[in-house]
Structures are given as structure tokens and as C-alpha cells.
N, C-alpha and C positions, 0 to 999 in steps of 0.2 A: 892358381888364384892368389891374389895378394890380400892378406888379412892383418889385423892388428890384434896382438895378444902378448902373452908372456913367454919369454924364453930364458933358459938357464945357460949361462956361458962358462961358469966355473962351479964345480961341486962345493957346496958350503956357502955360496953366495946367494943373495936374493935374486929372484928372476927379474929380468928387465922387460918393461913394456916397450914393444917395438913393432914395426911393420916387417913382415916376412912372407915368403912365398910358400904356399902349401901345395904339394903335388896332387895331381888327379889320382883317384883310386885306380890301382892296378888290378890285375887278375885276382879274383877272390877277395877283393877289398870293397869297403863301402865308405862313403863320405857321410859323416854325422854332423848335423847342425846341433850344437850343444845348447841345451836349455840351462843346465846348471851343473856345477862340479863340486863335489864335497872337498872340504879342507880339514885335515886332521893331522895327527902326529905321524901317520904313515907317509903322507906326502912330504912332510918335513924331513923324515928319515931318508926318503928317496932323494930329495934335493941335497942332502948332506953326503950322499954317496954311500949309504949303508947297503944298498943292494948291488950297485956297481958304481965305481968311480973312474971308469975308463974315460980319458979325455976324447977318445974317438967318437963317443956318443954325443958330444956337445957340438953346437947348441941343441937343446931339446926343450920342448914344451912340457912342463910337469902336469900332474893331475890325472888320477885314474878313476875316481868315483863319479863317472859321467852318466848323465841322463840326457837323451836327445832324440833326434829323429833322423832317419836315413833319407838323404836328399839326392844321392847319386850312387851308382854302383859301377864296379869295374866288370871286365869280361868274366863270364862264368857265374855271375850272381844274377838270380832272377830279378828282372826289373820290377816285379810285383812287390818287392821288398821296399821300394821307394814309398815313403810316407809312414813306414812302421815306426812306432815309438819303442825305444830300446834303452837298456843300460849296458855298461861296458863290463866285460870280464877282465880282471886284472892281469892274469897270467897269460903270456903269449905261448900257449900250448899248441902242440901239433894236431891234436884231436884225432890222431890215427894210431898211436902206440897202444900197448896193452892196458896201461893205466887210464888213458883217455877213453878208450872204448869201454872200460869198466865203470865209467862215470867218476873217476878220480883224477880229473884234469890237472889238479895242482901238483900231482906226482909225475907229470909228463916226463918221459925219458928223453925227449927232444926239445926241452924248454928253450925258447928263443929269447927269454927275458921277461920284462914287465912293461905293461902299457904305462906311459908317462915317464919311463926311464930309457927303454930301448927304442921307443918310437913316441912321437908327440902325442900328448894327452889333452885334457880338458881345460887347461888354463888359456884357451883360445876359443873363439866362437865356432870354429869348425875343426874337425879332427878326422883323420883317415885311419881305419883299423881293419883287421881281418874280419870277414863276415862271421867266422866262428866265435869271435869275441863280442858279439852282440847277443843279448838275451832279451826276449820280449818283455815289455812292461805295460801294465794297464794304464789306460788314459785317466783313470779315476784318482791317481795319486799325484798331488801337486809336485812340481819339479823340485823345490827346495827340500821337501820331506823325502822325496824319492832318492836324493843323493846319499842317504845313509844306507840304502839297501845293498848296493854291490859290495860293500866291505863291512861297515859298522854293524849291520844286522846279519849278513850272510856268514861272516866269520863266527859269531856266536852260535848260529845254527849248526855249523860244522863242529864246533867245540862241544856244545851241549848234547847234541843228538848223536853225531857220528863218533867222536873221539871219546866222550865220557859216558854216553848212553844214560843221561840223567832221567830220573823218574820220581814219582811220588815217594816221599820219605827221605830222599837224599838231602844231606846238609852241605851246602855249598858256600864257600867264601870266595869273593871276587876282589882281587887286589888291583887298585886303580879303577874302582867302580864308578867314579864320577866323570871319567873321560869319555871320549867319543865312542870307542868300542865298549868300554866298561859299562856305561849306563844302559846300553842295549843288551849286553851280556846278562845283566841283572834281570832284565825283562824276559829274555828267552829262557833262562834257567827257571824262572818262576813259572813260565808257560809250560815247562816240562813237568811241573809239579813239585819242584825242589823248594826247600826253605833256603833263603839267601841272606847272607851277611855281606855288606859291602864295605871294604876298607878304603879309606880316603884320608886326605889331609885338608883341613880348613873347613870352616863352618858352612860356606856356600855349597861346596860339593857334598858334604855330609847331609845337608838338608835336601839336596837333589836326590841322593840315594834313598833317603827316607820317603820322599814324595812318590817313589815307585814301589812302596810297600816292603822294602828290605830294611833290615836292621843295619844301622850305620855305626862303624867303629873308627875312631881316629887311629891312623897308622903312622904318625910322624916318628914314633919309636916302636919298632916291632917287638922289642922286649916287653912292652906294656900291653900288647894286644893279646887278650886272653880268650876270646870267643865264649863268653859265659853262656850265651843262649844255646850253644852246642856242647856244653860241658867240656869246653876246651879243645875239642877235636872236630875236624870236618871230614866228610866222606870224599869231597872233591874241593881242591883249591885251584883257582884259575888265576895265574899270575900275568898281569898285563904291564908290570913294571920291569921285571927282569934284572934286578940287581942281585948282588951276592946276598945282601941282607934279606930281601924279600923271598928269595928262593930257599935259603937256609931255614927261615921261619916256616915256610910252607911245608917242607919235609918234616920238620919237628912237630907240626900240628896235625898230621894226618891220623885219622882213626885207622884201626885195623881194616885192611882191604881198601884203604883210601888211595887216591891218585892226584898227583899234581899235573896240571896242564900248563905248559909253557908256550907263550906266543911271542913275547917281545925278547929280542936277542941283541946283545952287544958283544963285539969281539973282545975276547980275553976274560969274560966272566966265567968263573968256575965255582962249583959248589961241592965241598967235601961231603960225601955220603958213605957211611959204612955199609958195605954190600950185604952184611948179615941182616940189616934192617929190612931189606927187600924180602927176605925169606921169613923172618920171625913175625913181621907184621903184614906180610903179603901186600906191600905197597908198590905203587908204580909211578914213574915219571914219564909223562907223555909230551911229545911235541905236537903242535897243530899247525898245519900249513894251509892257510887261506880257506877256500871252499870250492865246491864243484858248481858247475852251471845249474844243475838241478837244485842245489841249495840256494842259489840266488833266486830261483823261482819260488822256493818255499819261503824265503825271507820276504819277498814281495807279497806273498799271500798272507803272511802273518801281519804285515803292516796294513794290508787292505782289510783284513778281518778285524783289526783293532787289537790283536794280541800283543803287538808291539807298537808303542807310540814313538815316532821319530823325535829325537832331541837335537835341534839345531839352534845353538845359542846365538849365533850371529850370521847374517847373510849380507853380502856386499856386492856391489856392481863392479864392472870392469875398471881397472886402474887403481883399485883400492884394496887388493888382497893382502898386501903387506900388513895392514892393520889387524887382520885375522891371524897372521903369522905371529905378530907380537903378543897377542893374547895367548896363543899356544905356548910360546916360549916362557911366558910368565906363569903358566899353569892356571889361567883365569878364564878359560873358555869352557862353558858348560856344554857337554856333548860335542857335536861336530859344528864346523862352520860351513858356509856354502858361498861359492862364487857364482853369481847369477848372470846369465847371458840373455835369456829370453825375457824381453821387456813386456 
């Protein structure tokens, strides 16, 4: 079928609006009619080649935070799936290895890449993806709000519950708390019972953090961030910025038994840590890798219950997504953006 949408022709460039051919779903695949697709820093990193920059993958349609409806299926997929409302799972996992069978699909031993990088995503009105990469979504959640679930809420669920095991009494600092993942991380951590301080830069994002009940601290200069509400130390620090300065500050501000959780990574960033600190203070540095499909379901349930309020600062129609990209580059987008296809 011929469709109009965005395609990326060179890593680091802006995607082009064009007409192109979309293949029919093959065995084990489904065709999704996209209602809306989330727009955030993750998709920007993908387009910049942070996950893969192989020219063999181009051209490709970006976008992984997809909400839509199954409109056709390939061989081996039950035709009863047609009409189901779904969200997309980001990792192109095999769903058969030991990690996938244990419900840890992001650790897949046979990972085939990422949706929106290794195969076309949601910056087009239709998308083909493996049936296993579809996760059921309630009809009650509006499309724009639902775009935050597959990544911006599911990732915090994995961080706060699975990786950090947060609970009542935990003191948590979130670095980059006003961003698309950060503002939902603040909410999920609070839903776990933790006390939360959000580190951000600029009055608008600091105000946004405070509007969700967290204490906001300016982090333009990490040397000046003192965490006075926590007596200077946090039990958990979640770093969504991933710079040498943010990571060094995080390690220095851990309480005894504390842990730093790292999500955002850039090539070549290193942090000097004295190994004796791990023993004397019994601290930990943890990585966190996306989420499981069951955590996507839990993220959706949290939104449906009202435990998490989706934050979508801007939504736009087809042909105008570059305006959202510009807000992201300037650091002026509150929460996530959304590209809306469903009129």
C-alpha cells in the first residue's frame, strides 16, 4: 500500500515527508492503523543514530511510542485480533529465549533491534510490526494521553519497582524531572510511597515538577544542589541526564545503602568511582533497560486508575512534527509531544 508519512534518509537529519510503499504484514506480523505516536528525546536519539547508525537500515520511518488499532494480520495470526486497540513494545525481542520467557523481554538474548530504528515506526499513519510487539490497551484512554504509556510511564515502572524496589520512606532524587520520562518518573516514584525531589533547570520546568507534589531544585550547577529536604543525602537517585557531572554528583549524594539508577547513556561518558565506597557505604550503581510487556500493562493501569497523569505539552498533526523536535532541542517541551494521525 502507498502511504504518506515521514522517513529518515540519513542519521542526524530531519525526517522527510514523502509518499512510500508499506509492505503487507508477513507471517506473525500485524498492520496497525496509528492513532498517535509519542515524540520525545528517545526518538530524537534514535534518529541521531544513538542506537544504531548503520546506513543499511535507511530509509526508515521513526517513532516507537505508538497507539493504534490492528487492521490486518499476516499468516499465523488469529484474525480475531483485527480491531484490537494496542500499544507498541519498543524492543524487537524474540519472546522465546530464557529472559523473554521470564518476563524480562528487554534482556532478550536474540534482540533484533528497536521498533522505529530497525523497522518502520509510528511517524506514518500505518505500521507493520510483529504480533508479539503489540500490547493490549484500554479503549478508555485517549490516544494522545496513551502515547506516554509505552515508554514514558513504562520505563519509570521498571525503574521504580523492578530495579530500585522503591517503597514508603525512600528518599528519591530525579535528575531531569521535568522531561518526558522525568515528570512521569516523579509520579511513579510517589505512587510507590517515596518522597521525591526533582532536579531541573528553568522556572517553567521547576514549576511543572512542583505541580506534581515534588520538591523542585535548580540543577544548573550541580555543586550548588544540596538536597536540604533529605539532609543532603538520597536513598535513590535516578539520572535521566547522563553527563559526567550529573553522575559524579549522584554518587557523591547517596546515603548509606543508596543506589544510583542510570538510564540515559552517551558514548565516552565515564565517572571515576573509588571502589572502596561501594563497600564502606554499601552503595550501588544500576543500569535500567526499558521495561517488560507486563510493565507496559501496569503502566496503562496506573494511567487508567489516575495514579499517573499523562503530561503531553504539545500535540501536532501530520506534516508538522519538526516543530515539536525544535521544542525538544531547545529544552522547552514540558513532558512529551504527540504526533496525531487519528482525526
